[in-house]
MIROMAR-320646 format. One record per residue: residue number from 0; residue in one letter; x, y, z of N, C-alpha, C, O in turn. Coordinates in steps of 0.02 Angstrom, whole numbers, plus 50000, padded with zeros to 5 digits. Layout:
BEGIN
NODE; NUM; A; X; Y; Z; X; Y; Z; X; Y; Z; X; Y; Z
...
This chain:
BEGIN
NODE; 0; M; 49105; 49544; 49414; 49135; 49500; 49363; 49099; 49433; 49364; 49095; 49401; 49417
NODE; 1; N; 49072; 49410; 49305; 49037; 49347; 49303; 49086; 49289; 49303; 49147; 49299; 49300
NODE; 2; Q; 49060; 49227; 49306; 49104; 49169; 49313; 49150; 49160; 49253; 49209; 49144; 49261
NODE; 3; I; 49124; 49170; 49193; 49165; 49163; 49133; 49222; 49214; 49134; 49279; 49197; 49119
NODE; 4; S; 49206; 49276; 49152; 49258; 49327; 49155; 49311; 49310; 49207; 49370; 49323; 49196
NODE; 5; Q; 49289; 49282; 49264; 49337; 49261; 49315; 49384; 49207; 49289; 49444; 49209; 49302
NODE; 6; I; 49356; 49159; 49253; 49397; 49104; 49226; 49446; 49131; 49174; 49505; 49112; 49173
NODE; 7; I; 49422; 49176; 49130; 49466; 49204; 49078; 49521; 49245; 49111; 49579; 49242; 49090
NODE; 8; A; 49504; 49285; 49161; 49554; 49325; 49197; 49606; 49279; 49230; 49665; 49295; 49231
NODE; 9; T; 49583; 49223; 49256; 49629; 49175; 49288; 49675; 49144; 49236; 49735; 49134; 49249
NODE; 10; I; 49648; 49127; 49178; 49688; 49099; 49124; 49742; 49149; 49102; 49799; 49131; 49092
NODE; 11; K; 49722; 49212; 49095; 49771; 49264; 49076; 49827; 49269; 49128; 49886; 49274; 49111
NODE; 12; R; 49808; 49267; 49192; 49858; 49272; 49245; 49905; 49212; 49243; 49965; 49220; 49253
NODE; 13; Q; 49878; 49153; 49231; 49921; 49093; 49228; 49966; 49094; 49167; 50023; 49072; 49170
NODE; 14; L; 49941; 49119; 49111; 49984; 49126; 49051; 50044; 49171; 49068; 50100; 49157; 49049
NODE; 15; K; 50030; 49226; 49102; 50082; 49273; 49121; 50132; 49241; 49168; 50193; 49249; 49160
NODE; 16; L; 50106; 49206; 49219; 50150; 49174; 49268; 50196; 49122; 49235; 50253; 49113; 49256
NODE; 17; Q; 50171; 49088; 49184; 50210; 49036; 49151; 50249; 49061; 49091; 50281; 49022; 49055
NODE; 18; G; 50246; 49126; 49079; 50284; 49154; 49023; 50258; 49134; 48955; 50296; 49133; 48907
NODE; 19; L; 50194; 49119; 48950; 50163; 49099; 48887; 50128; 49159; 48855; 50101; 49202; 48890
NODE; 20; T; 50129; 49161; 48789; 50100; 49217; 48752; 50039; 49195; 48712; 50023; 49136; 48709
NODE; 21; Y; 50005; 49244; 48683; 49948; 49227; 48639; 49972; 49185; 48580; 49934; 49145; 48553
NODE; 22; R; 50034; 49195; 48559; 50061; 49154; 48504; 50065; 49080; 48525; 50049; 49036; 48485
NODE; 23; D; 50085; 49067; 48588; 50087; 48999; 48613; 50017; 48969; 48614; 50007; 48910; 48596
NODE; 24; V; 49968; 49009; 48635; 49898; 48986; 48635; 49875; 48972; 48564; 49840; 48922; 48551
NODE; 25; A; 49893; 49015; 48518; 49873; 49006; 48448; 49899; 48941; 48420; 49864; 48905; 48384
NODE; 26; V; 49962; 48924; 48436; 49991; 48861; 48412; 49953; 48802; 48442; 49937; 48754; 48407
NODE; 27; A; 49939; 48806; 48508; 49904; 48751; 48542; 49834; 48741; 48515; 49810; 48684; 48511
NODE; 28; L; 49801; 48796; 48495; 49732; 48791; 48471; 49728; 48786; 48395; 49673; 48779; 48367
NODE; 29; D; 49786; 48789; 48362; 49788; 48788; 48289; 49747; 48846; 48259; 49707; 48836; 48213
NODE; 30; L; 49758; 48905; 48287; 49725; 48966; 48264; 49778; 49019; 48249; 49836; 49011; 48267
NODE; 31; S; 49757; 49072; 48218; 49802; 49128; 48208; 49806; 49169; 48272; 49760; 49167; 48313
NODE; 32; E; 49861; 49205; 48281; 49868; 49246; 48341; 49814; 49300; 48345; 49787; 49311; 48400
NODE; 33; P; 49797; 49335; 48290; 49742; 49384; 48294; 49676; 49352; 48315; 49637; 49384; 48351
NODE; 34; S; 49663; 49290; 48294; 49601; 49257; 48314; 49600; 49244; 48389; 49548; 49252; 48422
NODE; 35; V; 49658; 49225; 48416; 49662; 49214; 48488; 49651; 49279; 48526; 49615; 49280; 48576
NODE; 36; K; 49681; 49333; 48502; 49672; 49398; 48535; 49598; 49419; 48535; 49573; 49446; 48584
NODE; 37; R; 49564; 49405; 48479; 49492; 49422; 48475; 49452; 49379; 48524; 49404; 49404; 48554
NODE; 38; L; 49471; 49316; 48533; 49436; 49273; 48580; 49442; 49300; 48651; 49393; 49302; 48689
NODE; 39; F; 49503; 49320; 48670; 49513; 49346; 48737; 49478; 49413; 48747; 49452; 49427; 48801
NODE; 40; A; 49477; 49453; 48695; 49444; 49518; 48700; 49368; 49511; 48707; 49336; 49547; 48746
NODE; 41; S; 49339; 49463; 48670; 49267; 49454; 48670; 49244; 49405; 48724; 49185; 49406; 48744
NODE; 42; E; 49290; 49363; 48749; 49276; 49310; 48798; 49225; 49260; 48771; 49188; 49229; 48810
NODE; 43; Q; 49223; 49253; 48705; 49176; 49207; 48674; 49210; 49140; 48660; 49218; 49119; 48603
NODE; 44; F; 49230; 49106; 48714; 49262; 49041; 48708; 49211; 48985; 48712; 49163; 48989; 48749
NODE; 45; T; 49222; 48933; 48672; 49184; 48871; 48682; 49215; 48834; 48740; 49273; 48847; 48759
NODE; 46; L; 49178; 48788; 48769; 49204; 48748; 48825; 49265; 48708; 48803; 49313; 48701; 48841
NODE; 47; D; 49263; 48682; 48741; 49320; 48643; 48716; 49383; 48686; 48712; 49438; 48662; 48729
NODE; 48; R; 49376; 48748; 48691; 49434; 48793; 48686; 49463; 48806; 48755; 49524; 48806; 48764
NODE; 49; I; 49420; 48818; 48805; 49444; 48830; 48872; 49481; 48769; 48899; 49533; 48776; 48930
NODE; 50; V; 49454; 48710; 48886; 49487; 48648; 48908; 49556; 48641; 48875; 49604; 48620; 48908
NODE; 51; E; 49561; 48659; 48811; 49625; 48655; 48776; 49676; 48702; 48807; 49735; 48684; 48815
NODE; 52; I; 49655; 48762; 48823; 49701; 48811; 48854; 49721; 48788; 48923; 49778; 48795; 48943
NODE; 53; C; 49673; 48761; 48961; 49689; 48734; 49027; 49742; 48679; 49021; 49788; 48676; 49062
NODE; 54; S; 49735; 48637; 48971; 49785; 48584; 48960; 49853; 48613; 48946; 49904; 48588; 48970
NODE; 55; L; 49855; 48666; 48906; 49919; 48700; 48891; 49951; 48725; 48956; 50012; 48723; 48963
NODE; 56; L; 49910; 48748; 49002; 49935; 48775; 49066; 49950; 48721; 49117; 49980; 48735; 49169
NODE; 57; G; 49931; 48659; 49103; 49941; 48605; 49150; 49886; 48600; 49203; 49897; 48571; 49256
NODE; 58; F; 49828; 48628; 49188; 49771; 48627; 49233; 49714; 48586; 49202; 49708; 48582; 49141
NODE; 59; T; 49673; 48558; 49245; 49609; 48532; 49222; 49559; 48590; 49225; 49573; 48642; 49255
NODE; 60; L; 49502; 48582; 49195; 49450; 48634; 49197; 49428; 48645; 49270; 49417; 48702; 49290
NODE; 61; A; 49422; 48590; 49308; 49403; 48596; 49378; 49454; 48637; 49418; 49436; 48678; 49460
NODE; 62; E; 49518; 48625; 49404; 49571; 48660; 49441; 49571; 48734; 49423; 49580; 48777; 49468
NODE; 63; I; 49562; 48751; 49359; 49563; 48822; 49341; 49502; 48857; 49369; 49505; 48917; 49385
NODE; 64; T; 49446; 48822; 49376; 49386; 48850; 49407; 49398; 48863; 49481; 49379; 48915; 49507
NODE; 65; Q; 49431; 48815; 49514; 49448; 48825; 49585; 49496; 48884; 49593; 49491; 48923; 49640
NODE; 66; E; 49543; 48889; 49546; 49591; 48945; 49547; 49554; 49012; 49541; 49570; 49060; 49576
NODE; 67; A; 49504; 49014; 49497; 49465; 49075; 49488; 49426; 49092; 49551; 49422; 49150; 49571
NODE; 68; Q; 49397; 49042; 49582; 49359; 49053; 49644; 49404; 49076; 49700; 49386; 49120; 49739
NODE; 69; A; 49465; 49047; 49704; 49512; 49065; 49757; 49533; 49138; 49750; 49546; 49171; 49800
NODE; 70; G; 49536; 49162; 49688; 49556; 49231; 49677; 49509; 49282; 49706; 49527; 49339; 49717
NODE; 71; Q; 49447; 49261; 49720; 49398; 49307; 49748; 49399; 49309; 49824; 49366; 49351; 49855
NODE; 72; R; 49438; 49265; 49855; 49440; 49262; 49929; 49511; 49254; 49954; 49525; 49214; 49999
NODE; 73; R; 49556; 49292; 49925; 49627; 49287; 49945; 49639; 49320; 50013; 49604; 49367; 50032
NODE; 74; L; 49688; 49293; 50049; 49705; 49318; 50115; 49735; 49388; 50112; 49770; 49405; 50064
NODE; 75; R; 49721; 49427; 50163; 49751; 49494; 50168; 49796; 49500; 50230; 49840; 49542; 50231
NODE; 76; T; 49785; 49458; 50280; 49829; 49454; 50338; 49827; 49384; 50367; 49783; 49344; 50351
NODE; 77; L; 49877; 49369; 50409; 49876; 49308; 50449; 49862; 49328; 50521; 49865; 49387; 50538
NODE; 78; S; 49849; 49280; 50563; 49843; 49293; 50634; 49914; 49297; 50664; 49962; 49276; 50632
NODE; 79; A; 49919; 49324; 50724; 49984; 49328; 50758; 50012; 49258; 50768; 50073; 49248; 50762
NODE; 80; G; 49969; 49209; 50784; 49992; 49141; 50793; 50021; 49111; 50729; 50071; 49076; 50731
NODE; 81; Q; 49988; 49125; 50673; 50013; 49100; 50609; 50080; 49131; 50591; 50125; 49097; 50567
NODE; 82; E; 50086; 49196; 50602; 50150; 49229; 50589; 50204; 49200; 50633; 50261; 49190; 50610
NODE; 83; A; 50188; 49186; 50697; 50237; 49157; 50743; 50261; 49089; 50718; 50320; 49072; 50727
NODE; 84; E; 50216; 49050; 50688; 50237; 48985; 50659; 50290; 48995; 50605; 50338; 48957; 50602
NODE; 85; L; 50280; 49045; 50563; 50327; 49057; 50508; 50397; 49075; 50534; 50447; 49047; 50510
NODE; 86; V; 50401; 49120; 50583; 50467; 49143; 50605; 50500; 49093; 50652; 50559; 49099; 50668
NODE; 87; S; 50462; 49042; 50675; 50491; 48993; 50720; 50536; 48943; 50684; 50576; 48908; 50715
NODE; 88; D; 50531; 48940; 50618; 50570; 48892; 50578; 50599; 48929; 50517; 50562; 48945; 50471
NODE; 89; P; 50666; 48941; 50517; 50696; 48978; 50461; 50684; 48946; 50393; 50675; 48981; 50343
NODE; 90; K; 50683; 48880; 50390; 50672; 48846; 50326; 50600; 48855; 50302; 50587; 48864; 50243
NODE; 91; L; 50553; 48854; 50349; 50483; 48866; 50332; 50474; 48937; 50306; 50439; 48948; 50257
NODE; 92; L; 50506; 48985; 50340; 50502; 49055; 50319; 50533; 49063; 50250; 50506; 49100; 50208
NODE; 93; L; 50589; 49030; 50237; 50621; 49033; 50171; 50574; 49008; 50117; 50566; 49040; 50065
NODE; 94; V; 50544; 48950; 50128; 50499; 48921; 50078; 50438; 48966; 50069; 50413; 48973; 50013
NODE; 95; A; 50415; 48997; 50123; 50357; 49042; 50118; 50374; 49102; 50074; 50334; 49121; 50030
NODE; 96; V; 50432; 49132; 50085; 50452; 49190; 50045; 50458; 49171; 49971; 50435; 49207; 49927
NODE; 97; C; 50488; 49113; 49958; 50495; 49090; 49888; 50427; 49078; 49857; 50415; 49098; 49800
NODE; 98; A; 50384; 49044; 49893; 50317; 49027; 49866; 50277; 49090; 49852; 50244; 49095; 49801
NODE; 99; L; 50280; 49139; 49898; 50242; 49201; 49889; 50270; 49243; 49832; 50237; 49288; 49806
NODE; 100; N; 50332; 49228; 49812; 50362; 49261; 49754; 50356; 49218; 49691; 50390; 49229; 49641
NODE; 101; H; 50311; 49168; 49694; 50292; 49127; 49636; 50350; 49083; 49610; 50355; 49072; 49550
NODE; 102; W; 50392; 49059; 49656; 50441; 49009; 49636; 50406; 48941; 49631; 50360; 48926; 49669
NODE; 103; R; 50429; 48900; 49585; 50408; 48831; 49582; 50449; 48791; 49633; 50501; 48813; 49656
NODE; 104; M; 50424; 48731; 49650; 50462; 48690; 49697; 50531; 48672; 49669; 50580; 48670; 49706
NODE; 105; L; 50534; 48660; 49604; 50599; 48644; 49573; 50647; 48703; 49579; 50707; 48693; 49587
NODE; 106; D; 50622; 48764; 49575; 50664; 48823; 49583; 50693; 48825; 49654; 50752; 48840; 49664
NODE; 107; I; 50650; 48811; 49703; 50672; 48812; 49773; 50726; 48760; 49785; 50778; 48774; 49816
NODE; 108; L; 50714; 48699; 49760; 50763; 48645; 49770; 50828; 48659; 49733; 50882; 48639; 49756
NODE; 109; G; 50824; 48694; 49676; 50884; 48709; 49639; 50927; 48763; 49670; 50987; 48767; 49658
NODE; 110; A; 50896; 48805; 49712; 50932; 48862; 49740; 50953; 48851; 49813; 51003; 48880; 49835
NODE; 111; Y; 50917; 48809; 49850; 50931; 48802; 49921; 50941; 48729; 49941; 50915; 48683; 49909
NODE; 112; A; 50978; 48719; 49995; 50996; 48652; 50019; 50938; 48622; 50058; 50941; 48614; 50119
NODE; 113; L; 50886; 48604; 50022; 50829; 48570; 50051; 50817; 48506; 50012; 50827; 48504; 49951
NODE; 114; T; 50795; 48453; 50046; 50776; 48393; 50011; 50705; 48402; 49985; 50668; 48446; 50008
NODE; 115; E; 50685; 48360; 49937; 50617; 48365; 49911; 50566; 48352; 49966; 50514; 48385; 49968
NODE; 116; A; 50582; 48304; 50010; 50535; 48288; 50065; 50527; 48348; 50112; 50472; 48363; 50134
NODE; 117; Q; 50583; 48382; 50128; 50579; 48441; 50171; 50538; 48496; 50139; 50496; 48527; 50171
NODE; 118; C; 50550; 48507; 50074; 50515; 48560; 50039; 50440; 48546; 50037; 50400; 48591; 50049
NODE; 119; V; 50421; 48484; 50022; 50350; 48465; 50020; 50320; 48474; 50090; 50263; 48498; 50096
NODE; 120; Q; 50356; 48454; 50142; 50332; 48462; 50210; 50317; 48535; 50226; 50265; 48551; 50255
NODE; 121; H; 50362; 48579; 50207; 50352; 48651; 50220; 50295; 48679; 50178; 50256; 48721; 50201
NODE; 122; L; 50289; 48657; 50116; 50235; 48680; 50073; 50167; 48657; 50100; 50118; 48695; 50097
NODE; 123; L; 50165; 48596; 50128; 50103; 48572; 50158; 50086; 48614; 50220; 50027; 48628; 50234
NODE; 124; H; 50138; 48634; 50257; 50127; 48678; 50315; 50097; 48744; 50292; 50050; 48770; 50323
NODE; 125; L; 50124; 48773; 50238; 50098; 48836; 50211; 50027; 48827; 50185; 49986; 48873; 50189
NODE; 126; D; 50012; 48768; 50159; 49944; 48752; 50137; 49896; 48753; 50196; 49841; 48780; 50192
NODE; 127; R; 49918; 48724; 50253; 49876; 48725; 50312; 49865; 48796; 50338; 49812; 48811; 50366
NODE; 128; L; 49916; 48839; 50330; 49908; 48909; 50350; 49867; 48949; 50299; 49851; 49007; 50312
NODE; 129; Q; 49851; 48916; 50242; 49810; 48946; 50188; 49847; 49001; 50150; 49816; 49039; 50113
NODE; 130; L; 49913; 49006; 50159; 49952; 49052; 50118; 49955; 49029; 50046; 49955; 49069; 50000
NODE; 131; I; 49958; 48963; 50037; 49959; 48934; 49970; 49911; 48875; 49968; 49886; 48853; 50020
NODE; 132; S; 49900; 48849; 49909; 49869; 48783; 49899; 49919; 48741; 49861; 49943; 48762; 49808
NODE; 133; L; 49935; 48683; 49887; 49981; 48637; 49853; 49939; 48592; 49808; 49901; 48550; 49832
NODE; 134; L; 49948; 48600; 49743; 49907; 48566; 49693; 49943; 48502; 49669; 50002; 48492; 49683
NODE; 135; P; 49907; 48459; 49633; 49940; 48399; 49605; 50002; 48416; 49565; 50005; 48467; 49531
NODE; 136; G; 50053; 48373; 49570; 50116; 48386; 49537; 50158; 48436; 49575; 50206; 48464; 49548
NODE; 137; N; 50141; 48448; 49639; 50175; 48497; 49682; 50176; 48567; 49652; 50223; 48605; 49662
NODE; 138; R; 50124; 48583; 49614; 50116; 48652; 49591; 50090; 48695; 49648; 50052; 48672; 49690
NODE; 139; I; 50110; 48758; 49648; 50095; 48803; 49703; 50047; 48858; 49680; 50062; 48893; 49632
NODE; 140; R; 49991; 48865; 49714; 49946; 48920; 49702; 49949; 48968; 49761; 49937; 48948; 49818
NODE; 141; V; 49967; 49030; 49748; 49972; 49080; 49800; 49902; 49106; 49818; 49863; 49124; 49774
NODE; 142; N; 49887; 49108; 49882; 49820; 49126; 49905; 49816; 49195; 49938; 49768; 49208; 49975
NODE; 143; V; 49865; 49237; 49926; 49863; 49303; 49958; 49844; 49357; 49908; 49860; 49352; 49849
NODE; 144; A; 49810; 49408; 49933; 49789; 49464; 49891; 49848; 49510; 49877; 49899; 49507; 49912
NODE; 145; R; 49842; 49552; 49826; 49896; 49599; 49809; 49910; 49645; 49868; 49968; 49664; 49879
NODE; 146; D; 49858; 49663; 49906; 49869; 49708; 49963; 49881; 49671; 50028; 49873; 49699; 50082
NODE; 147; F; 49902; 49607; 50023; 49920; 49568; 50082; 49974; 49604; 50121; 50020; 49633; 50092
NODE; 148; D; 49969; 49602; 50188; 50020; 49634; 50229; 50028; 49596; 50294; 49982; 49561; 50316
NODE; 149; W; 50087; 49603; 50324; 50099; 49574; 50389; 50070; 49619; 50443; 50061; 49679; 50432
NODE; 150; L; 50054; 49590; 50501; 50024; 49629; 50555; 50071; 49684; 50579; 50131; 49673; 50585
NODE; 151; P; 50045; 49744; 50592; 50088; 49801; 50611; 50135; 49786; 50670; 50193; 49805; 50668
NODE; 152; D; 50109; 49753; 50721; 50150; 49737; 50780; 50159; 49662; 50787; 50169; 49637; 50843
NODE; 153; G; 50156; 49626; 50731; 50158; 49553; 50734; 50228; 49524; 50732; 50277; 49561; 50726
NODE; 154; P; 50233; 49458; 50736; 50298; 49424; 50738; 50341; 49436; 50676; 50402; 49440; 50682
NODE; 155; I; 50311; 49441; 50617; 50350; 49451; 50556; 50384; 49520; 50557; 50443; 49525; 50542
NODE; 156; R; 50347; 49572; 50575; 50376; 49639; 50579; 50432; 49641; 50633; 50484; 49672; 50623
NODE; 157; A; 50420; 49607; 50689; 50470; 49605; 50742; 50533; 49569; 50718; 50589; 49591; 50732
NODE; 158; Y; 50524; 49515; 50680; 50581; 49478; 50653; 50620; 49523; 50605; 50682; 49524; 50605
NODE; 159; F; 50585; 49561; 50564; 50618; 49605; 50516; 50656; 49661; 50552; 50713; 49676; 50535
NODE; 160; R; 50625; 49690; 50604; 50658; 49744; 50641; 50722; 49719; 50675; 50773; 49754; 50675
NODE; 161; E; 50719; 49659; 50703; 50775; 49633; 50742; 50830; 49603; 50699; 50889; 49610; 50715
NODE; 162; Q; 50812; 49571; 50644; 50862; 49535; 50604; 50870; 49563; 50533; 50926; 49572; 50509
NODE; 163; G; 50814; 49576; 50500; 50819; 49597; 50430; 50839; 49669; 50420; 50880; 49684; 50376
NODE; 164; L; 50811; 49714; 50460; 50822; 49785; 50450; 50896; 49805; 50459; 50923; 49840; 50416
NODE; 165; P; 50929; 49785; 50514; 51000; 49803; 50521; 51043; 49779; 50463; 51087; 49816; 50440
NODE; 166; E; 51030; 49719; 50439; 51067; 49691; 50383; 51052; 49730; 50319; 51097; 49743; 50278
NODE; 167; F; 50988; 49748; 50310; 50968; 49782; 50249; 51001; 49851; 50243; 51028; 49868; 50190
NODE; 168; V; 50998; 49891; 50296; 51024; 49959; 50292; 51101; 49962; 50299; 51131; 50015; 50289
NODE; 169; A; 51132; 49906; 50316; 51205; 49905; 50324; 51240; 49905; 50256; 51301; 49917; 50254
NODE; 170; G; 51204; 49892; 50203; 51235; 49891; 50136; 51259; 49960; 50115; 51236; 50011; 50141
NODE; 171; A; 51306; 49961; 50068; 51334; 50025; 50044; 51287; 50061; 49997; 51293; 50122; 49988
NODE; 172; F; 51239; 50025; 49966; 51191; 50054; 49920; 51227; 50091; 49863; 51206; 50144; 49841
NODE; 173; G; 51282; 50061; 49840; 51320; 50092; 49785; 51316; 50055; 49720; 51345; 50076; 49671
NODE; 174; G; 51281; 49999; 49720; 51277; 49958; 49660; 51227; 49985; 49609; 51188; 50031; 49624
NODE; 175; V; 51228; 49956; 49550; 51181; 49975; 49497; 51109; 49960; 49521; 51095; 49904; 49543
NODE; 176; G; 51066; 50008; 49515; 50996; 49999; 49535; 50985; 50006; 49609; 50929; 49994; 49632
NODE; 177; E; 51036; 50024; 49648; 51028; 50033; 49720; 51027; 50108; 49737; 51059; 50148; 49704
NODE; 178; S; 50990; 50124; 49788; 50988; 50194; 49811; 50967; 50196; 49884; 50928; 50155; 49907
NODE; 179; L; 50994; 50245; 49919; 50974; 50257; 49988; 50969; 50333; 49998; 51019; 50368; 49992
NODE; 180; D; 50910; 50356; 50012; 50898; 50428; 50019; 50863; 50441; 50085; 50823; 50401; 50109
NODE; 181; F; 50878; 50497; 50115; 50846; 50517; 50177; 50832; 50591; 50174; 50875; 50631; 50155
NODE; 182; A; 50772; 50610; 50195; 50753; 50681; 50195; 50721; 50697; 50262; 50687; 50655; 50292
NODE; 183; H; 50732; 50757; 50286; 50701; 50779; 50348; 50675; 50850; 50339; 50709; 50893; 50311
NODE; 184; G; 50616; 50862; 50362; 50586; 50928; 50357; 50531; 50937; 50408; 50518; 50891; 50448
NODE; 185; M; 50499; 50994; 50407; 50445; 51010; 50453; 50380; 51012; 50413; 50370; 51056; 50372
NODE; 186; L; 50336; 50963; 50425; 50274; 50958; 50386; 50213; 50969; 50430; 50214; 50952; 50489
NODE; 187; T; 50161; 50996; 50401; 50096; 51000; 50434; 50063; 50931; 50431; 50085; 50888; 50394
NODE; 188; E; 50010; 50922; 50471; 49973; 50859; 50469; 49946; 50846; 50399; 49946; 50789; 50375
NODE; 189; S; 49921; 50899; 50366; 49893; 50892; 50299; 49947; 50870; 50250; 49935; 50826; 50209
NODE; 190; A; 50006; 50901; 50254; 50060; 50883; 50208; 50083; 50812; 50220; 50099; 50776; 50173
NODE; 191; R; 50085; 50791; 50283; 50107; 50723; 50299; 50056; 50672; 50274; 50075; 50618; 50251
NODE; 192; A; 49992; 50689; 50278; 49940; 50644; 50253; 49946; 50635; 50177; 49938; 50579; 50151
NODE; 193; K; 49961; 50690; 50142; 49971; 50685; 50069; 50031; 50641; 50052; 50029; 50601; 50005
NODE; 194; L; 50084; 50648; 50091; 50143; 50608; 50079; 50130; 50534; 50093; 50155; 50491; 50057
NODE; 195; Q; 50091; 50520; 50145; 50074; 50450; 50160; 50034; 50419; 50102; 50045; 50361; 50085
NODE; 196; Q; 49990; 50459; 50072; 49951; 50434; 50016; 49997; 50418; 49957; 49988; 50367; 49923
NODE; 197; E; 50046; 50461; 49944; 50093; 50448; 49889; 50137; 50387; 49903; 50155; 50351; 49857
NODE; 198; L; 50154; 50375; 49966; 50193; 50316; 49983; 50152; 50253; 49972; 50178; 50202; 49949
NODE; 199; R; 50087; 50256; 49988; 50044; 50199; 49975; 50039; 50185; 49901; 50038; 50127; 49879
NODE; 200; Q; 50036; 50237; 49861; 50033; 50229; 49788; 50098; 50198; 49762; 50097; 50157; 49716
NODE; 201; L; 50155; 50219; 49791; 50219; 50191; 49771; 50223; 50117; 49787; 50248; 50077; 49748
NODE; 202; R; 50198; 50099; 49847; 50198; 50028; 49865; 50153; 49988; 49817; 50170; 49932; 49798
NODE; 203; S; 50096; 50017; 49800; 50051; 49984; 49752; 50086; 49975; 49685; 50078; 49923; 49653
NODE; 204; R; 50123; 50025; 49664; 50160; 50021; 49601; 50214; 49966; 49604; 50225; 49931; 49556
NODE; 205; F; 50246; 49960; 49662; 50296; 49908; 49672; 50263; 49839; 49662; 50291; 49796; 49629
NODE; 206; A; 50204; 49830; 49692; 50168; 49766; 49686; 50149; 49753; 49613; 50152; 49697; 49589
NODE; 207; Q; 50129; 49806; 49577; 50111; 49799; 49507; 50171; 49778; 49465; 50166; 49734; 49422
NODE; 208; L; 50229; 49808; 49478; 50290; 49790; 49441; 50312; 49719; 49458; 50339; 49684; 49415
NODE; 209; H; 50301; 49699; 49520; 50315; 49629; 49539; 50272; 49582; 49497; 50298; 49532; 49470
NODE; 210; D; 50208; 49597; 49490; 50164; 49555; 49450; 50186; 49553; 49377; 50186; 49501; 49345
NODE; 211; E; 50204; 49612; 49351; 50225; 49615; 49281; 50290; 49575; 49270; 50300; 49547; 49216
NODE; 212; S; 50333; 49573; 49320; 50397; 49538; 49313; 50389; 49463; 49314; 50436; 49427; 49295
NODE; 213; L; 50332; 49437; 49336; 50322; 49365; 49341; 50325; 49331; 49274; 50337; 49271; 49270
NODE; 214; A; 50313; 49368; 49221; 50315; 49338; 49154; 50387; 49322; 49133; 50396; 49280; 49088
NODE; 215; A; 50436; 49353; 49164; 50507; 49340; 49146; 50531; 49277; 49181; 50506; 49260; 49234
NODE; 216; P; 50579; 49242; 49151; 50608; 49183; 49184; 50637; 49201; 49252; 50658; 49258; 49263
NODE; 217; L; 50637; 49153; 49298; 50662; 49166; 49365; 50733; 49193; 49365; 50751; 49235; 49406
NODE; 218; A; 50775; 49168; 49318; 50845; 49190; 49316; 50852; 49265; 49301; 50903; 49294; 49315
NODE; 219; Q; 50800; 49295; 49272; 50802; 49366; 49256; 50772; 49410; 49311; 50772; 49472; 49305
NODE; 220; R; 50747; 49379; 49364; 50716; 49417; 49419; 50763; 49417; 49479; 50795; 49367; 49494
NODE; 221; R; 50766; 49472; 49514; 50809; 49479; 49573; 50768; 49501; 49633; 50727; 49546; 49629
NODE; 222; G; 50781; 49468; 49690; 50748; 49489; 49752; 50765; 49562; 49766; 50824; 49581; 49769
NODE; 223; T; 50714; 49603; 49774; 50724; 49675; 49781; 50687; 49701; 49842; 50628; 49687; 49851
NODE; 224; G; 50722; 49738; 49885; 50691; 49765; 49945; 50678; 49839; 49938; 50720; 49876; 49914
NODE; 225; L; 50619; 49860; 49959; 50601; 49931; 49958; 50576; 49949; 50028; 50527; 49922; 50052
NODE; 226; L; 50611; 49995; 50061; 50593; 50015; 50129; 50561; 50084; 50127; 50591; 50132; 50104
NODE; 227; L; 50499; 50088; 50151; 50463; 50151; 50155; 50448; 50165; 50229; 50416; 50124; 50262
NODE; 228; A; 50469; 50221; 50254; 50458; 50236; 50324; 50443; 50310; 50333; 50475; 50353; 50303
NODE; 229; L; 50393; 50325; 50373; 50375; 50395; 50385; 50347; 50399; 50456; 50300; 50364; 50473
NODE; 230; R; 50377; 50443; 50497; 50351; 50455; 50564; 50378; 50521; 50590; 50429; 50546; 50567
NODE; 231; E; 50343; 50547; 50641; 50369; 50606; 50675; 50433; 50587; 50711; 50434; 50537; 50747
NODE; 232; W; 50487; 50626; 50701; 50551; 50603; 50728; 50598; 50662; 50740; 50600; 50710; 50702
NODE; 233; E; 50636; 50655; 50794; 50689; 50702; 50810; 50748; 50662; 50836; 50738; 50619; 50879
NODE; 234; P; 50808; 50674; 50811; 50866; 50636; 50836; 50871; 50641; 50912; 50857; 50693; 50941
NODE; 235; A; 50890; 50586; 50943; 50894; 50584; 51016; 50939; 50638; 51044; 50926; 50667; 51097
NODE; 236; G; 50994; 50652; 51007; 51040; 50704; 51031; 51008; 50773; 51032; 51025; 50814; 51074
NODE; 237; F; 50962; 50785; 50985; 50926; 50849; 50984; 50877; 50852; 51043; 50871; 50903; 51077
NODE; 238; A; 50841; 50796; 51052; 50789; 50794; 51103; 50818; 50805; 51173; 50785; 50834; 51216
NODE; 239; E; 50879; 50783; 51183; 50912; 50792; 51249; 50925; 50866; 51264; 50931; 50885; 51322
NODE; 240; L; 50928; 50907; 51213; 50943; 50978; 51223; 50880; 51021; 51229; 50884; 51082; 51239
NODE; 241; R; 50821; 50989; 51223; 50759; 51027; 51228; 50749; 51052; 51300; 50767; 51018; 51348
NODE; 242; R; 50720; 51112; 51307; 50703; 51140; 51373; 50636; 51113; 51397; 50614; 51131; 51452
């Protein structure tokens, strides 16, 4: 992808994140909506047009260029030490989760009992960890890749196993949009490998739907947990009876 394509792709992503449409761009540029669609399809923008769209998004041209460059080197994991920093402070972890789910600082302050100074302090901490970049106006740029994951045996997974998992599975799972299913069978290694691949595809689809949902206002989005687990297993009571 060349530099112009990277910038256009970044502009499209920011339009989606801010809930703006091609019609909004058309109004800002004083063009028809079909003309705007043709511009994005052909990527034949003049520099002035790009600057105008950046202004609509609240970015300078330099900032949108930095955003495009950052998209090519997003984080995929943290170190164990960095993860330990997150779980050592519940408020820092809260702000991290909100930021990684593309909340604005105003959204965080409106939902949780944090002062603006506390929130900025935690966002700066996340900036130092390179999870985000805190931009002028306290705008948040997420620096993690779509396939970002926590370390398999790291502090975040341990925190989830000890605190999050018991709370998560304790729910009745009887509400609208909730489900809890469990299956047990005897699989060959080949069959289990195929199932693991399908689980990875499902997780990828979950991430895709998360990205698509970012265009909706925050009030229309709900924190949603999806637990995928697969391992060789026999109930302890069964294992005790083995010869």
